[in-house]
MDTraj code that builds the backbone (N, CA, C; nanometers):
import mdtraj as md
import numpy as np

residues = "MET SER LYS ALA GLN ALA SER THR LEU PRO ILE LYS GLY GLN ASP HIS ILE GLN GLY SER ILE ASP ALA PRO TYR LYS LEU ILE GLU TYR GLY ASP TYR GLN CYS PRO TYR CYS GLY ASP ALA TYR GLU ILE VAL LYS GLN ILE GLN ASP ARG LEU GLY ASP GLN LEU CYS PHE VAL PHE ARG ASN PHE PRO LEU VAL GLU MET HIS GLU TYR ALA GLU HIS ALA ALA GLU ALA ALA GLU ALA ALA ASP ALA GLN GLY ARG PHE TRP GLU MET HIS ASP LEU LEU PHE GLU ASN GLN GLY ASP LEU THR ASP LYS ASP ILE GLN ASP TYR ALA THR GLU LEU GLY LEU ASP ALA LYS ARG LEU MET SER GLU VAL ARG THR GLY THR HIS ALA ALA ARG ILE LYS LYS ASP LEU LEU SER GLY MET GLN ASN ASP VAL ASN GLY THR PRO THR PHE PHE VAL ASN GLY GLU PRO PHE GLU ASP GLU PRO THR THR GLU ASP LEU ILE ALA ALA LEU THR GLY THR ASN GLU".split()
xyz = np.array([
    [1.3875, 1.5147, -1.3113],
    [1.3268, 1.3946, -1.2645],
    [1.2137, 1.3161, -1.3095],
    [1.2475, 1.1728, -1.2965],
    [1.1799, 1.0723, -1.3769],
    [1.0098, 1.0569, -1.3584],
    [0.9703, 1.0290, -1.3898],
    [0.7712, 1.0529, -1.3798],
    [0.8273, 0.9066, -1.3457],
    [0.8497, 0.7947, -1.2483],
    [0.8710, 0.7158, -1.1426],
    [0.9109, 0.8496, -1.0453],
    [1.0299, 0.8907, -1.0102],
    [1.1037, 0.9403, -0.9446],
    [0.9010, 1.0238, -0.8750],
    [0.8711, 1.1389, -0.9584],
    [0.8048, 1.2347, -0.9244],
    [0.7327, 1.1214, -0.8079],
    [0.6397, 1.0683, -0.8586],
    [0.5463, 1.0191, -0.7782],
    [0.5544, 0.9175, -0.6742],
    [0.7104, 0.8551, -0.6270],
    [0.7360, 0.8141, -0.5187],
    [0.7981, 0.9428, -0.4374],
    [0.7976, 1.0545, -0.4424],
    [0.7685, 1.1871, -0.3850],
    [0.6562, 1.2110, -0.2631],
    [0.6653, 1.2764, -0.2153],
    [0.5443, 1.3515, -0.1107],
    [0.4389, 1.4461, -0.1867],
    [0.3222, 1.4469, -0.2233],
    [0.1731, 1.5377, -0.2587],
    [0.1604, 1.6008, -0.2443],
    [0.2212, 1.7096, -0.1894],
    [0.1555, 1.8208, -0.1069],
    [-0.0740, 1.7578, -0.1652],
    [-0.1515, 1.7710, -0.0453],
    [-0.2926, 1.7789, -0.0896],
    [-0.3739, 1.6521, -0.1086],
    [-0.2880, 1.5242, -0.1804],
    [-0.3108, 1.3960, -0.2059],
    [-0.2307, 1.3714, -0.1172],
    [-0.1636, 1.2674, -0.0161],
    [-0.1347, 1.2258, 0.0168],
    [-0.1287, 1.2316, 0.1770],
    [-0.1162, 1.1494, 0.2070],
    [-0.1201, 1.1566, 0.4266],
    [0.0236, 1.1224, 0.5227],
    [0.0584, 1.3138, 0.5129],
    [0.2154, 1.3563, 0.5168],
    [0.1765, 1.3585, 0.7244],
    [0.3058, 1.3582, 0.7742],
    [0.3151, 1.4109, 0.8921],
    [0.4811, 1.4540, 0.8468],
    [0.5060, 1.5643, 0.9723],
    [0.6141, 1.6467, 0.8637],
    [0.6112, 1.7573, 0.7983],
    [0.6918, 1.7469, 0.7843],
    [0.6656, 1.8867, 0.6473],
    [0.7541, 1.8211, 0.5746],
    [0.6638, 1.8742, 0.3881],
    [0.6139, 1.8895, 0.3184],
    [0.8220, 1.8622, 0.1705],
    [0.8727, 1.9804, 0.3311],
    [1.0325, 2.0803, 0.2576],
    [1.1346, 2.0356, 0.3858],
    [1.0619, 1.8311, 0.4447],
    [1.1914, 1.8529, 0.5035],
    [1.2899, 1.7422, 0.4507],
    [1.4375, 1.7646, 0.4660],
    [1.5255, 1.6841, 0.4267],
    [1.5241, 1.5353, 0.4160],
    [1.4298, 1.4665, 0.4412],
    [1.4299, 1.3629, 0.4711],
    [1.2593, 1.2997, 0.4205],
    [1.2953, 1.2123, 0.3351],
    [1.1771, 1.1366, 0.2894],
    [1.1372, 1.0219, 0.2916],
    [1.0161, 0.9495, 0.3152],
    [1.0415, 0.8253, 0.3880],
    [0.8846, 0.8208, 0.3028],
    [0.8419, 0.7444, 0.1801],
    [0.6964, 0.6760, 0.1994],
    [0.6645, 0.5127, 0.1579],
    [0.5928, 0.5247, 0.2555],
    [0.5517, 0.4192, 0.2458],
    [0.4144, 0.3402, 0.2240],
    [0.4311, 0.2533, 0.1599],
    [0.2940, 0.2072, 0.0337],
    [0.3269, 0.0373, 0.2051],
    [0.1551, 0.0702, 0.2279],
    [0.1181, 0.0175, 0.3745],
    [-0.0177, -0.0710, 0.3831],
    [-0.0144, -0.1879, 0.4167],
    [-0.1631, -0.2780, 0.4713],
    [-0.2288, -0.2785, 0.6219],
    [-0.2827, -0.2932, 0.6462],
    [-0.3274, -0.2248, 0.7921],
    [-0.3142, -0.3749, 0.8868],
    [-0.3924, -0.5639, 0.8180],
    [-0.3647, -0.6334, 0.8769],
    [-0.2048, -0.6916, 0.8313],
    [-0.1254, -0.6772, 0.7098],
    [-0.0482, -0.6745, 0.6804],
    [0.1045, -0.6805, 0.8415],
    [0.1526, -0.8119, 0.9189],
    [0.2055, -0.8102, 1.0156],
    [0.3557, -0.7642, 1.0478],
    [0.4062, -0.7274, 0.9030],
    [0.5228, -0.6680, 0.9178],
    [0.4899, -0.5505, 0.8555],
    [0.4133, -0.5475, 0.8093],
    [0.3709, -0.3295, 0.8059],
    [0.3335, -0.3454, 0.9908],
    [0.2488, -0.4050, 1.0865],
    [0.2648, -0.3778, 1.1558],
    [0.4697, -0.3964, 1.2928],
    [0.5116, -0.4759, 1.1707],
    [0.6672, -0.4911, 1.2701],
    [0.7164, -0.2940, 1.2160],
    [0.6768, -0.2779, 1.0705],
    [0.7097, -0.1517, 0.9803],
    [0.6665, -0.0109, 1.0881],
    [0.5552, -0.0620, 1.1027],
    [0.4783, 0.0516, 1.2088],
    [0.6070, 0.0628, 1.3524],
    [0.6373, -0.0070, 1.4009],
    [0.7140, 0.0075, 1.5333],
    [0.8282, 0.0804, 1.4932],
    [0.8374, 0.0932, 1.3649],
    [1.0314, 0.1413, 1.2858],
    [1.0446, 0.2719, 1.2659],
    [0.8924, 0.2767, 1.2022],
    [0.8262, 0.4410, 1.1239],
    [0.8055, 0.5198, 1.2923],
    [0.8301, 0.4996, 1.4026],
    [0.7917, 0.5342, 1.5036],
    [0.9159, 0.5558, 1.5701],
    [0.9951, 0.4498, 1.5436],
    [1.1212, 0.5538, 1.6230],
    [1.2500, 0.5828, 1.4623],
    [1.2128, 0.5730, 1.4061],
    [1.2839, 0.6777, 1.3077],
    [1.1960, 0.8265, 1.2883],
    [1.0556, 0.8152, 1.3395],
    [1.0473, 0.9894, 1.3652],
    [1.0873, 0.9940, 1.4417],
    [1.1239, 0.9818, 1.5792],
    [1.1217, 0.9477, 1.7380],
    [1.2773, 1.0490, 1.6777],
    [1.3784, 0.9451, 1.6530],
    [1.5233, 1.0168, 1.6105],
    [1.5393, 1.1536, 1.5387],
    [1.4995, 1.1290, 1.4155],
    [1.5054, 1.2361, 1.3008],
    [1.4138, 1.3630, 1.3090],
    [1.2941, 1.3421, 1.4079],
    [1.2138, 1.4779, 1.4165],
    [1.1334, 1.5673, 1.3057],
    [1.1867, 1.6971, 1.2980],
    [1.1572, 1.7699, 1.2062],
    [1.1846, 1.7993, 1.0768],
    [1.3379, 1.7036, 1.0203],
    [1.3614, 1.6693, 0.9368],
    [1.3406, 1.5198, 0.8212],
    [1.1920, 1.5127, 0.9423],
    [1.1460, 1.4054, 0.8255],
    [1.0253, 1.4292, 0.7640],
    [0.9925, 1.3991, 0.7334],
    [0.9194, 1.3874, 0.6113],
    [0.8045, 1.2391, 0.6452],
    [0.7091, 1.1567, 0.6735],
    [0.6874, 1.0744, 0.6123],
    [0.5621, 1.0456, 0.5974],
    [0.4703, 0.9809, 0.5027],
    [0.4123, 0.9348, 0.3723],
    [0.3436, 0.8350, 0.3706],
    [0.1882, 0.8189, 0.4568],
    [0.1645, 0.6774, 0.4100],
    [0.0567, 0.6762, 0.3024],
    [0.0857, 0.5547, 0.2190],
    [-0.0327, 0.5713, 0.1102],
    [-0.0492, 0.3505, 0.1841],
    [-0.2129, 0.3362, 0.0824],
    [-0.2798, 0.2989, 0.1056],
    [-0.2437, 0.0943, -0.0046],
    [-0.1995, 0.0695, 0.0119],
    [-0.2105, -0.0843, -0.0526],
    [-0.2534, -0.2305, -0.0135],
    [-0.4055, -0.2193, 0.0325],
    [-0.4187, -0.3312, 0.0815],
    [-0.4260, -0.4656, 0.0040],
    [-0.4202, -0.5224, 0.0380],
    [-0.3683, -0.6533, -0.0113],
    [-0.4968, -0.7732, 0.0211],
    [-0.5989, -0.7062, -0.0588],
    [-0.7493, -0.7718, 0.0077],
    [-0.7476, -0.8656, -0.0966],
    [-0.6752, -1.0364, -0.1318],
    [-0.6375, -1.1657, -0.1999],
    [-0.5866, -1.2531, -0.0311],
    [-0.4846, -1.1424, 0.0410],
    [-0.4457, -1.2642, 0.1661],
    [-0.5469, -1.1598, 0.2648],
    [-0.5951, -1.0147, 0.2683],
    [-0.6175, -0.9692, 0.3667],
    [-0.7716, -0.9838, 0.3952],
    [-0.8503, -1.0470, 0.4304],
    [-0.9797, -1.0136, 0.4714],
    [-0.9774, -0.8912, 0.4696],
    [-0.9998, -0.7833, 0.6260],
    [-1.0140, -0.7016, 0.6794],
    [-0.9193, -0.5482, 0.6260],
    [-0.8214, -0.5822, 0.5359],
    [-0.7989, -0.4497, 0.4631],
    [-0.7815, -0.3415, 0.3777],
    [-0.9132, -0.3643, 0.3008],
    [-1.0251, -0.2714, 0.2654],
    [-1.0861, -0.2369, 0.3447],
    [-1.1685, -0.3186, 0.4279],
    [-1.1938, -0.1859, 0.5291],
    [-1.1312, -0.1106, 0.5545],
    [-1.0192, -0.1614, 0.6771],
    [-0.9271, -0.1397, 0.7113],
    [-0.8712, -0.0175, 0.6489],
    [-0.8554, 0.0425, 0.5566],
    [-0.8025, 0.1461, 0.4698],
    [-0.9011, 0.2604, 0.4613],
    [-1.0365, 0.1991, 0.3891],
    [-1.1526, 0.2322, 0.4499],
    [-1.1344, 0.3892, 0.5516],
    [-1.1750, 0.2800, 0.6910],
    [-1.2001, 0.3149, 0.7320],
    [-1.1029, 0.4211, 0.7734],
    [-0.9547, 0.4593, 0.7653],
    [-0.8628, 0.5324, 0.7840],
    [-0.9092, 0.6416, 0.6932],
    [-0.9900, 0.6268, 0.5992],
    [-1.0073, 0.7477, 0.4911],
    [-1.0572, 0.8120, 0.5047],
    [-1.2365, 0.7411, 0.6015],
    [-1.3587, 0.8042, 0.6747],
    [-1.2881, 0.8291, 0.7433],
    [-1.1717, 0.8307, 0.8538],
    [-1.1401, 0.9427, 1.0178],
    [-1.1278, 1.0367, 0.8527],
    [-1.0143, 1.0535, 0.7713],
    [-0.8917, 1.1245, 0.6930],
    [-1.1184, 1.2608, 0.7270],
    [-1.1698, 1.1687, 0.6536],
    [-1.2398, 1.2905, 0.5878],
    [-1.2812, 1.3997, 0.7307],
    [-1.3092, 1.3307, 0.8534],
    [-1.3522, 1.3936, 0.9851],
    [-1.2347, 1.4367, 1.0018],
    [-1.0996, 1.4315, 0.9468],
    [-1.0182, 1.4700, 1.0404],
    [-0.9143, 1.4615, 1.1085],
    [-0.9144, 1.2801, 1.1399],
    [-0.7992, 1.2003, 1.1968],
    [-0.7827, 1.0605, 1.1266],
    [-0.7488, 1.0828, 1.0340],
    [-0.6049, 0.9637, 0.9747],
    [-0.4988, 0.9203, 1.0091],
    [-0.4731, 1.0288, 1.1422],
    [-0.3138, 1.0011, 1.2019],
    [-0.3382, 0.8830, 1.2518],
    [-0.4594, 0.9111, 1.3774],
    [-0.5329, 0.9223, 1.4443],
    [-0.5731, 0.7312, 1.4457],
    [-0.6706, 0.7329, 1.3110],
    [-0.7184, 0.6018, 1.3537],
    [-0.5707, 0.5280, 1.1972],
    [-0.5211, 0.5568, 1.1574],
    [-0.3701, 0.5220, 1.1032],
    [-0.3099, 0.4615, 1.2545],
    [-0.3142, 0.4796, 1.3486],
    [-0.2228, 0.4512, 1.4713],
    [-0.3763, 0.3218, 1.5650],
    [-0.4012, 0.3486, 1.5954],
    [-0.5548, 0.2462, 1.6156],
    [-0.5236, 0.1257, 1.5479],
    [-0.5157, 0.1473, 1.4541],
    [-0.5770, 0.0065, 1.2983],
    [-0.3993, -0.0625, 1.2584],
    [-0.2967, -0.0121, 1.3360],
    [-0.2044, -0.0701, 1.3638],
    [-0.1756, -0.1173, 1.5155],
    [-0.1440, -0.0730, 1.5814],
    [-0.1752, -0.1092, 1.7416],
    [-0.2494, -0.2158, 1.7705],
    [-0.4223, -0.2537, 1.6378],
    [-0.4457, -0.3446, 1.6934],
    [-0.5271, -0.4554, 1.5383],
    [-0.4479, -0.5010, 1.5317],
    [-0.4366, -0.6071, 1.4447],
    [-0.4819, -0.6386, 1.3621],
    [-0.4689, -0.7360, 1.5230],
    [-0.5523, -0.8559, 1.5115],
    [-0.7527, -0.8021, 1.5653],
    [-0.7435, -0.7309, 1.5003],
    [-0.9314, -0.6292, 1.5559],
    [-0.9547, -0.5581, 1.4738],
    [-0.9791, -0.5814, 1.3581],
    [-1.0197, -0.4874, 1.2680],
    [-1.1143, -0.5652, 1.2261],
    [-1.2330, -0.6433, 1.2579],
    [-1.3428, -0.6021, 1.1920],
    [-1.4197, -0.5355, 1.1760],
    [-1.5633, -0.5198, 1.1210],
    [-1.6287, -0.3818, 1.0572],
    [-1.6556, -0.3464, 1.2989],
    [-1.7336, -0.4302, 1.3819],
    [-1.7933, -0.3759, 1.4400],
    [-1.5790, -0.2943, 1.5547],
    [-1.4592, -0.3690, 1.5397],
    [-1.4008, -0.2910, 1.5623],
    [-1.3194, -0.2053, 1.5948],
    [-1.3907, -0.1476, 1.3739],
    [-1.2896, -0.0639, 1.3356],
    [-1.4764, 0.0652, 1.3881],
    [-1.6103, 0.0355, 1.4525],
    [-1.7151, 0.1428, 1.4572],
    [-1.6196, 0.1237, 1.5964],
    [-1.6109, 0.0760, 1.6874],
    [-1.4909, 0.0536, 1.8160],
    [-1.4431, 0.1899, 1.8158],
    [-1.2782, 0.1439, 1.7525],
    [-1.1950, 0.2861, 1.6977],
    [-1.3172, 0.4416, 1.6639],
    [-1.3626, 0.3680, 1.6245],
    [-1.3821, 0.5385, 1.5393],
    [-1.4683, 0.6089, 1.6634],
    [-1.5783, 0.5472, 1.8225],
    [-1.6488, 0.5594, 1.8555],
    [-1.4811, 0.6284, 1.9832],
    [-1.4071, 0.4890, 1.9626],
    [-1.2390, 0.5994, 2.0459],
    [-1.2313, 0.7482, 1.9684],
    [-1.2723, 0.7604, 1.9017],
    [-1.1705, 0.8515, 1.8800],
    [-1.2539, 1.0069, 1.8745],
    [-1.4101, 0.9480, 1.8763],
    [-1.4894, 1.0712, 1.9026],
    [-1.5381, 1.1315, 1.7965],
    [-1.5131, 1.0015, 1.7106],
    [-1.5398, 1.0333, 1.5143],
    [-1.7617, 0.9856, 1.5098],
    [-1.8409, 1.0569, 1.4196],
    [-1.9207, 1.0191, 1.4244],
    [-1.9539, 0.8601, 1.2919],
    [-1.9844, 0.7785, 1.4619],
    [-1.9615, 0.6455, 1.4124],
    [-1.9630, 0.5557, 1.2776],
    [-2.1311, 0.6886, 1.2985],
    [-2.2544, 0.6022, 1.2362],
    [-2.1621, 0.6161, 1.0671],
    [-2.1492, 0.7552, 1.0624],
    [-2.0702, 0.7784, 0.9560],
    [-1.9756, 0.7144, 0.8976],
    [-1.8484, 0.7080, 0.9723],
    [-1.7545, 0.6289, 0.8993],
    [-1.7976, 0.5125, 0.8669],
    [-1.9064, 0.4278, 0.9246],
    [-1.9363, 0.3032, 0.8530],
    [-1.9620, 0.3112, 0.8069],
    [-2.0596, 0.3781, 0.8210],
    [-2.1202, 0.3635, 0.5886],
    [-2.0799, 0.4367, 0.4695],
    [-1.9848, 0.4595, 0.5404],
    [-1.8906, 0.5111, 0.4053],
    [-1.7687, 0.3849, 0.3910],
    [-1.7152, 0.3348, 0.5467],
    [-1.6540, 0.1941, 0.4959],
    [-1.7342, 0.1309, 0.3956],
    [-1.8304, 0.0695, 0.4482],
    [-1.9652, -0.0400, 0.3585],
    [-1.9912, -0.0053, 0.2200],
    [-1.9946, 0.1159, 0.2214],
    [-1.9964, 0.1602, 0.0069],
    [-1.9541, 0.2023, -0.0390],
    [-1.7843, 0.2328, 0.0431],
    [-1.6829, 0.2030, -0.0040],
    [-1.6764, 0.3472, -0.1303],
    [-1.6749, 0.4440, -0.0211],
    [-1.7486, 0.6065, -0.0303],
    [-1.5780, 0.6226, -0.0668],
    [-1.4173, 0.5807, -0.0486],
    [-1.3236, 0.6345, -0.0311],
    [-1.2294, 0.4953, -0.1108],
    [-1.2798, 0.4543, -0.1639],
    [-1.2221, 0.3715, -0.2123],
    [-1.1476, 0.3788, -0.4052],
    [-1.2333, 0.5185, -0.3885],
    [-1.1692, 0.6150, -0.5100],
    [-1.0128, 0.6776, -0.4958],
    [-1.0001, 0.6993, -0.3124],
    [-0.8782, 0.7770, -0.3229],
    [-0.8076, 0.6343, -0.2664],
    [-0.8403, 0.4715, -0.1904],
    [-0.7325, 0.3660, -0.1554],
    [-0.6798, 0.3480, -0.3744],
    [-0.8062, 0.3441, -0.4679],
    [-0.7596, 0.2867, -0.5793],
    [-0.6302, 0.3612, -0.6298],
    [-0.6232, 0.4892, -0.6339],
    [-0.4589, 0.6109, -0.6417],
    [-0.3625, 0.5391, -0.5761],
    [-0.4222, 0.5416, -0.4590],
    [-0.2072, 0.4691, -0.4004],
    [-0.2001, 0.3927, -0.4479],
    [-0.2815, 0.3059, -0.4696],
    [-0.2902, 0.1293, -0.5199],
    [-0.2120, 0.1595, -0.6476],
    [-0.2664, 0.2695, -0.7574],
    [-0.2261, 0.1862, -0.9089],
    [-0.0922, 0.3604, -0.8684],
    [-0.0575, 0.4100, -0.7893],
    [0.0414, 0.4339, -0.7439],
    [0.1440, 0.3368, -0.7767],
    [0.1596, 0.2789, -0.6316],
    [0.2152, 0.1609, -0.6357],
    [0.2845, 0.0737, -0.7058],
    [0.1547, 0.0101, -0.7889],
    [0.1526, -0.0484, -0.8842],
    [0.2325, 0.0598, -1.0342],
    [0.2537, 0.1705, -1.0348],
    [0.3516, 0.2148, -1.1671],
    [0.4775, 0.2303, -1.1017],
    [0.4930, 0.1678, -0.9523],
    [0.6039, 0.2101, -0.8919],
    [0.6838, 0.0342, -0.8446],
    [0.6017, -0.0987, -0.9266],
    [0.6418, -0.2325, -0.8678],
    [0.6701, -0.2175, -0.7038],
    [0.5848, -0.1263, -0.6679],
    [0.5129, -0.2029, -0.5790],
    [0.4223, -0.3663, -0.5491],
    [0.5139, -0.4838, -0.5095],
    [0.3932, -0.5775, -0.5409],
    [0.3387, -0.6517, -0.4234],
    [0.4408, -0.5597, -0.2588],
    [0.3957, -0.6261, -0.1415],
    [0.4242, -0.5325, -0.0756],
    [0.3481, -0.5873, 0.1133],
    [0.3694, -0.4110, 0.1890],
    [0.4521, -0.4901, 0.3409],
    [0.4962, -0.4102, 0.3605],
    [0.5534, -0.2562, 0.3408],
    [0.6155, -0.2966, 0.2487],
    [0.6003, -0.1216, 0.1586],
    [0.7196, -0.1115, 0.0640],
    [0.7434, 0.0605, 0.0989],
    [0.8646, 0.0598, 0.0772],
    [0.9434, 0.1976, 0.1503],
    [1.0311, 0.2685, 0.0225],
    [0.9678, 0.4353, 0.0209],
    [1.1105, 0.4629, -0.0819],
    [1.1969, 0.5495, 0.0058],
    [1.2591, 0.5710, -0.0396],
    [1.4046, 0.6870, 0.0775],
    [1.4340, 0.7813, -0.0339],
    [1.4004, 0.8769, 0.0123],
    [1.4270, 1.0014, -0.1107],
    [1.3218, 0.9814, -0.1828],
    [1.2835, 0.9265, -0.3019],
    [1.2423, 0.9198, -0.3937],
    [1.2806, 0.7727, -0.4263],
    [1.3671, 0.6380, -0.3596],
    [1.3848, 0.5814, -0.4094],
    [1.4016, 0.4633, -0.3368],
    [1.3228, 0.3824, -0.4524],
    [1.3117, 0.1957, -0.3789],
    [1.3931, 0.2041, -0.2806],
    [1.3230, 0.1217, -0.1509],
    [1.4353, 0.0585, -0.0450],
    [1.4616, -0.0625, -0.0604],
    [1.5309, -0.1797, -0.0959],
    [1.4829, -0.3160, -0.1257],
    [1.5170, -0.3585, -0.0309],
    [1.5922, -0.3233, 0.0669],
    [1.6772, -0.4370, 0.2284],
    [1.5591, -0.4461, 0.2988],
    [1.5686, -0.5094, 0.3594],
    [1.5147, -0.5724, 0.4976],
    [1.4548, -0.4399, 0.5306],
    [1.3000, -0.4194, 0.6393],
    [1.3390, -0.2382, 0.6963],
    [1.3771, -0.2253, 0.8339],
    [1.4812, -0.1833, 0.8754],
    [1.5044, -0.2067, 1.0233],
    [1.5666, -0.0431, 1.0467],
    [1.5189, 0.0057, 1.1949],
    [1.5620, 0.1413, 1.1923],
    [1.6785, 0.2321, 1.1616],
    [1.7695, 0.1595, 1.1888],
    [1.8555, 0.1743, 1.1639],
    [1.9641, 0.1751, 1.0131],
    [1.8965, 0.1114, 0.9019],
    [1.8820, 0.0324, 0.7802],
    [1.8630, 0.2155, 0.7292],
    [1.6898, 0.2091, 0.7540],
    [1.6317, 0.3501, 0.7462],
    [1.6543, 0.4710, 0.7540],
    [1.7535, 0.4570, 0.8605],
    [1.7851, 0.5718, 0.8830],
    [1.8972, 0.6469, 0.8200],
    [2.0469, 0.5225, 0.7388],
    [2.1221, 0.5349, 0.6854],
    [2.0955, 0.5558, 0.5917],
    [1.9528, 0.4779, 0.5185],
    [1.9620, 0.5053, 0.3748],
    [1.8994, 0.7020, 0.3516],
    [1.8327, 0.7343, 0.4831],
    [1.7601, 0.8514, 0.4778],
    [1.8642, 0.9780, 0.4963],
    [1.9108, 0.9440, 0.5489],
    [2.1130, 1.0916, 0.6112],
    [2.2129, 1.0164, 0.5107],
    [2.1994, 0.8726, 0.4179],
    [2.3342, 0.9176, 0.3380],
    [2.4105, 0.8890, 0.4347],
    [2.4271, 0.8282, 0.5655],
    [2.5674, 0.8027, 0.6556],
    [2.5348, 0.6399, 0.7565],
    [2.5661, 0.6223, 0.7531],
    [2.6274, 0.4452, 0.8664],
    [2.5953, 0.4715, 1.0237],
    [2.5143, 0.5480, 1.0330],
    [2.4600, 0.5718, 1.1890],
    [2.5347, 0.4730, 1.2536],
])
top = md.Topology()
chain = top.add_chain()
for i, resn in enumerate(residues, 1):
    res = top.add_residue(resn, chain, resSeq=i)
    for name in ("N", "CA", "C"):
        top.add_atom(name, md.element.get_by_symbol(name[0]), res)
traj = md.Trajectory(xyz[None], top)
């Protein structure tokens, strides 16, 4: 297995993973919480998860496009700070479901809504406590020629087409469903 392919497969203990790392189908997304295309992809991923169930391992890696999206970095920090409190996926979902509202005040409200220590979370966001974790995802993306969001890897291979539910499922399963 090439080094590039190895880094485009889920890595236990490093990645945010939904489903079993041993599932037959693996979908990795490099995403930005403020990117409208990632918002569309969020819905597509949810549909794929519903359809493939426990046969899918889904990984999300941060790739905030800070030069284009002023709230992207703090949103990624918020997701990581929520992870430190055991609630990454809940914050991930709230951020995507509320893409138009990603100010620090909004993020603090989401933390409160999730029952997190909002003061701690906001302190971590403002001080960049999780910047190294986000940078690791960014570097992984750059090593794999990611230059925009969303970027998907299907079973370790780049997915070059416009992401749709049907096309991603076909690529994951090797069928033309």
